[in-house]
C-alpha positions in Angstrom: 4.6 16.9 33.8 2.8 19.9 32.2 1.1 19.0 28.9 1.7 21.0 25.8 -1.2 23.1 24.5 -0.6 22.0 20.9 -2.5 19.0 19.5 -0.6 16.4 17.6 -1.2 13.8 14.8 1.1 10.8 15.3 2.2 9.6 11.8 3.6 6.1 11.6 6.5 5.9 9.1 8.9 8.5 7.8 9.3 7.7 4.1 8.3 9.7 1.0 4.7 8.5 1.1 4.3 10.0 4.6 5.2 13.5 3.5 1.6 14.3 2.3 0.4 13.0 5.7 2.5 15.6 7.5 1.5 18.4 5.2 -2.2 17.5 5.6 -1.9 17.5 9.4 -0.2 20.9 9.3 -2.9 22.2 7.0 -5.5 21.1 9.5 -3.7 23.0 12.3 -1.9 20.1 14.0 1.7 19.5 14.9 3.2 16.1 14.0 4.9 13.2 15.7 6.7 10.8 13.4 8.2 7.4 14.3 10.5 5.4 12.0 13.4 3.1 12.6 15.5 5.0 10.1 17.1 7.9 12.0 17.9 9.6 8.7 14.4 9.2 7.1 13.1 12.0 4.9 10.3 13.0 7.3 12.6 13.5 10.3 13.2 17.2 9.5 9.6 17.8 8.4 8.1 16.5 11.7 7.7 18.6 14.8 8.8 15.6 16.9 10.7 12.6 15.7 11.4 9.3 17.5 13.6 6.6 16.1 11.4 3.6 16.8 10.6 0.6 14.6 6.9 1.1 13.6 6.4 -2.7 13.7 7.6 -3.0 17.3 4.3 -2.6 19.1 5.7 -2.9 22.6 8.2 -0.1 22.0 5.5 2.1 20.4 3.2 1.5 23.3 6.0 2.3 25.8 6.7 5.6 23.9 3.0 6.5 23.9 2.8 6.3 27.6 5.7 8.8 27.9 4.4 11.1 25.2 0.8 11.4 26.4 2.1 12.9 29.7 3.4 15.9 27.8 1.6 16.0 24.4 -2.0 16.0 23.4 -2.2 13.3 20.8 -5.4 13.4 18.7 -4.8 10.9 16.0 -2.7 7.8 15.1 -2.4 7.9 11.3 -1.1 5.3 8.9 -1.1 5.4 5.1 1.1 3.7 2.5 2.8 1.4 5.0 1.7 -1.9 6.5 1.8 -1.2 10.2 -2.0 -1.3 10.8 -1.7 -3.5 13.9 0.6 -0.9 15.5 -1.8 1.9 14.6 -4.8 0.0 16.1 -2.8 -0.9 19.3 -1.7 2.7 19.8 -5.2 4.0 19.1 -6.6 1.6 21.7 -4.0 2.7 24.2 -4.7 6.4 23.7 -8.5 5.9 23.2 -8.4 7.3 19.7 -10.2 6.4 16.4 -9.4 3.1 14.8 -11.1 0.2 13.1 -9.7 -1.9 15.9 -7.0 -4.5 16.6 -9.1 -7.5 15.5 -9.8 -6.0 12.0 -6.1 -4.9 11.7 -4.8 -8.4 12.6 -7.2 -10.2 10.3 -6.5 -8.1 7.3 -2.7 -7.8 7.9 -2.4 -11.6 7.7 -3.1 -13.1 4.3 -3.6 -16.6 5.8 -6.1 -15.5 8.4 -7.9 -13.4 5.9 -8.2 -16.3 3.4 -9.7 -18.4 6.2 -12.2 -15.7 7.1 -13.3 -15.3 3.5 -13.7 -19.0 3.1 -15.7 -19.3 6.4 -18.0 -16.5 5.4 -18.5 -18.0 1.9 -17.3 -14.7 0.4 -14.5 -16.2 -1.6 -13.2 -19.7 -1.7 -9.9 -20.4 -3.5 -7.5 -23.3 -2.7 -4.7 -22.2 -0.3 -2.3 -23.7 2.2 -0.3 -22.4 5.2 3.3 -23.4 5.1 5.4 -23.4 8.3 8.5 -25.0 6.8 9.7 -27.1 3.9 9.4 -30.9 4.2 9.6 -34.1 2.1 6.4 -34.6 0.1 5.4 -30.9 0.2 5.4 -30.6 -3.6 3.0 -33.5 -4.0 0.7 -32.0 -1.4 0.7 -28.7 -3.2 0.1 -30.3 -6.6 -2.8 -32.4 -5.2 -4.5 -29.6 -3.2 -3.9 -26.6 -5.4 -2.4 -27.6 -8.7 -0.7 -25.5 -11.3 -0.5 -22.6 -11.6 0.0 -21.5 -8.0 1.6 -18.5 -6.2 3.8 -18.5 -3.1 3.3 -15.4 -0.9 4.6 -13.8 2.2 1.9 -13.5 4.8 2.3 -10.0 6.3 4.6 -7.9 4.2 4.1 -5.6 1.3 5.6 -4.7 -2.2 5.3 -8.4 -3.4 8.3 -9.4 -1.3 9.0 -13.1 -1.4 6.4 -13.8 -4.1 7.0 -16.5 -6.7 4.5 -17.4 -9.4 4.7 -21.0 -10.6 3.1 -21.7 -13.9 4.7 -25.1 -14.8 5.9 -28.2 -13.0 8.8 -27.7 -10.6 10.7 -30.1 -8.4 10.9 -30.2 -4.6 14.2 -28.5 -4.4 12.9 -25.5 -6.3 9.8 -25.3 -4.2 11.8 -25.5 -1.0 13.9 -22.5 -2.2 10.8 -20.4 -3.1 9.0 -21.3 0.2 12.1 -20.4 2.3 12.3 -17.0 0.5 8.6 -16.3 1.2 8.9 -17.4 4.9 11.9 -15.1 5.2 9.8 -12.2 3.8 7.0 -12.9 6.4 7.3 -11.3 9.8 5.2 -14.1 11.3 7.5 -16.9 10.3 5.3 -18.8 7.7 4.0 -18.3 4.2 1.0 -19.3 2.1 0.6 -21.0 -1.2 -2.6 -20.4 -3.2 -4.1 -20.8 -6.6 -2.9 -18.3 -9.1 -5.4 -16.5 -11.3 -5.0 -14.4 -14.4 -6.9 -11.2 -14.7 -6.9 -7.4 -14.4 -5.8 -6.0 -11.1 -7.1 -2.9 -9.3 -6.7 -0.9 -6.1 -10.1 -0.2 -4.6 -10.0 2.5 -1.9 -12.9 3.0 0.5 -13.5 4.9 3.7 -16.0 4.7 6.6 -16.7 8.0 8.3 -17.1 8.6 12.0 -20.8 7.8 11.7 -20.1 4.5 10.0 -21.2 5.6 6.5 -19.4 4.0 3.6 -17.7 6.1 1.0 -16.3 4.8 -2.3 -13.1 6.7 -2.9 -11.5 5.5 -6.2 -10.4 2.5 -8.3 -7.0 2.5 -9.8 -5.8 0.1 -12.5 -2.6 -1.8 -11.7 -0.2 -3.2 -14.3 2.3 -6.0 -13.6 5.1 -7.9 -15.2 4.7 -11.6 -14.2 7.1 -12.9 -16.9 9.9 -14.0 -14.5 7.7 -15.5 -11.8 7.6 -12.2 -9.9 4.9 -9.6 -9.4 6.6 -6.4 -10.5 4.2 -3.5 -10.7 5.1 -1.5 -13.8 2.5 1.3 -13.5 -0.9 2.6 -12.4 -3.8 4.4 -14.1 -6.4 6.5 -12.5 -9.3 6.6 -13.1 -9.8 3.0 -14.2 -11.5 2.3 -17.6 -14.2 0.2 -15.9 -17.8 0.8 -16.8 -19.8 2.6 -14.1 -21.9 -0.5 -13.5 -18.8 -2.5 -12.8 -17.4 0.1 -10.5 -20.7 0.1 -8.5 -20.5 -3.7 -8.3 -16.9 -3.6 -7.0 -17.7 -0.9 -4.4 -20.7 -2.8 -3.2 -18.6 -6.0 -2.9 -15.9 -4.1 -1.0 -18.5 -2.6 1.4 -20.0 -6.0 2.1 -16.6 -7.5 2.8 -15.5 -4.6 5.0 -18.7 -4.7 7.1 -18.4 -8.5 7.4 -15.0 -8.1 8.9 -16.3 -5.5 11.4 -14.9 -2.3 10.0 -17.1 0.6 11.1 -14.7 3.5 10.8 -11.5 4.4 8.8 -10.0 3.1 5.5 -10.7 -0.3 3.9 -8.3 -0.7 1.0 -8.5 -3.7 -1.4 -6.2 -5.2 -4.0 -8.6 -6.9 -6.3 -8.6 -8.9 -9.5 -11.3 -9.5 -12.1 -10.7 -13.0 -13.5 -13.3 -13.8 -16.1 -16.5 -12.7 -14.3 -15.1 -13.5 -10.8 -14.0 -10.9 -8.3 -11.0 -12.1 -6.4 -9.6 -10.3 -3.4 -5.9 -10.5 -3.5 -5.5 -8.8 -0.1 -7.0 -5.9 1.9 -5.9 -3.6 4.7 -7.2 -1.0 7.1 -5.0 1.8 5.8 -4.8 4.1 2.8 -3.0 2.9 -0.3 0.7 3.2 -1.1 2.5 3.2 -4.4 2.0 7.0 -4.7 -1.6 6.3 -5.4 -3.8 8.3 -3.0 -0.8 10.5 -2.2 -0.1 11.9 -5.7 -1.7 10.0 -8.6 -5.4 10.4 -7.6 -5.2 14.1 -6.5 -3.4 14.8 -9.8 -6.0 13.0 -11.9 -9.2 13.9 -10.1 -8.5 16.5 -7.4 -9.8 14.2 -4.7 -8.2 14.5 -1.3 -8.5 11.1 0.3 -5.8 11.8 2.9 -7.7 14.8 4.3 -10.9 12.8 4.5 -9.2 9.9 6.2 -7.2 12.1 8.6 -10.3 14.1 9.7 -11.9 10.7 10.3 -9.0 9.6 12.4 -9.4 12.8 14.4 -13.0 11.8 15.1 -14.3 14.6 12.9 -16.8 14.7 10.0 -15.5 15.6 6.5 -17.0 17.4 3.6 -18.1 14.9 0.9 -16.5 17.3 -1.7 -13.1 15.9 -0.7 -14.1 12.7 -2.4 -15.6 14.3 -5.5 -13.9 14.8 -8.8 -12.7 18.4 -9.3 -11.5 17.7 -12.8 -11.2 14.8 -15.2 -7.6 14.0 -16.2 -5.9 10.8 -16.7 -3.1 10.0 -14.2 -0.5 7.3 -14.8 2.7 6.1 -13.0 5.7 4.4 -14.5 9.3 3.7 -13.7 12.7 3.3 -15.4 14.6 0.1 -14.9 18.3 0.6 -14.9 20.6 -2.4 -15.2 21.6 -4.1 -12.0 24.8 -2.8 -10.5 26.2 0.1 -8.4 24.7 3.5 -9.2 27.4 5.8 -10.4 25.2 8.8 -11.5 21.6 10.0 -11.4 20.5 12.9 -13.5 17.1 14.3 -14.3 16.4 17.4 -16.4 13.1 18.9 -15.4 10.4 19.4 -18.1 8.5 22.6 -18.6 4.8 21.8 -18.1 1.7 23.4 -19.5 -1.2 24.4 -17.1 -3.0 21.1 -17.9 0.0 18.9 -17.1 1.3 17.4 -13.8 4.6 15.6 -13.4 6.5 14.4 -10.4 9.6 12.2 -10.3 10.8 10.5 -7.1 14.1 8.6 -6.8 14.1 5.8 -4.3 17.8 5.1 -4.9 20.9 7.4 -4.7 24.5 7.4 -5.9 26.5 4.4 -4.7 23.3 2.3 -3.9 23.1 -1.1 -5.4 20.4 -2.2 -7.8 19.9 -6.0 -7.7 17.9 -8.2 -10.1 14.3 -7.0 -9.8 12.5 -9.3 -7.5 9.8 -7.1 -5.9 8.1 -3.7 -6.2 10.4 -2.2 -3.6 13.4 -2.7 -5.9 12.3 0.1 -8.3 14.8 3.0 -8.5 12.3 5.7 -9.3 8.6 6.6 -9.7 7.1 8.8 -12.4 3.7 10.3 -11.7 2.0 12.2 -14.6 -1.4 13.5 -15.4 -2.9 15.4 -18.4 -6.1 15.8 -20.3 -6.2 12.3 -21.8 -4.2 9.0 -21.8 -2.3 9.9 -25.0 -1.1 13.2 -23.5 -0.2 11.6 -20.2 1.7 8.7 -21.9 3.6 11.3 -24.0 4.5 13.2 -20.8 5.9 10.0 -19.2 8.0 9.3 -22.3 9.5 12.8 -22.1 10.3 12.3 -18.4 12.0 8.9 -19.1 14.2 10.5 -21.8 15.3 13.1 -19.2 16.2 10.5 -16.6 19.6 8.9 -16.6 20.6 6.3 -14.0 24.0 5.0 -14.7 25.1 1.7 -13.1 28.3 -0.2 -13.2 
């Protein structure tokens, strides 16, 4: 079969967060292949080639790659904002393309394996347990080994699915219910329970270039509502308010952890907490951030282009360090509106006239006739507001104006 002369970037996932990836590839002069199990995904019409394949089904993606490489010149397997890093690493190995490797992807994609690794390397030791199923006496074992408060987590999913935060004594029936929910949210069939800490949470994005040099990209503050035992992200702020010395400390810690795992090229993204004076890694991954962070928030606040730097790296190319430098100093923030649970009858948004110093994007993740349930995880949000302006006060005011112009009616 004759191979196409065009070069392609294969982008995993076809949601809203993958649109900037497609645009970046096209800007760099590449055509795009997109795979997603949703045949009606938003990226389908924007990609040059689309294939309806579940991005978590490694065997099907490998099978597809064998067919595609006969006809198309694929130069990169790119993932950002979605947790299919093992698929990315597997495809990259199959096609001999840039990746941090299957071992790194599997280790960081599994919270239990990652906790074991951190403990073994004396990087971070917090009480945790692997739970395969519920059983009599589990509650006593958890109380003795971990104690209150503790958190029940899925092992290999995103958006805080299946999470339950336990701050006071519960009975075995309640624990069984929470554990079953977390196991259901895990693709691997088990969950973990670990000590719950209070503190300030951050996204820490870093990147290793093709020569193995470490680059700090950004730190974003994350705000959560934990009041109902869930981990609902209510907003982000970039840049963080951390002092420079604290930022340097965090980036050095991130570099040490990433190198200890074996990451030599590509992204290393951390969700991290500062609890007292202790740095606690909540989780990490070998992809770029989601949550509209590196895609919209960071570029709006700083002018940095993390996606371009990461994509050039995935292509085996060097990137200009200016991509990771501040072009301007604004304050970017995200927020959401939280309509009452029910069936969506109407969504309206009246656009706001912006000044030259203002940035505002509103994305709706729900549509008319969709159902909004009780909010249990970050994926349940109906919309995202991303705003940036000259200072926090101006940005907060812009978000308030946007919220007044959004109306999501449920019944």
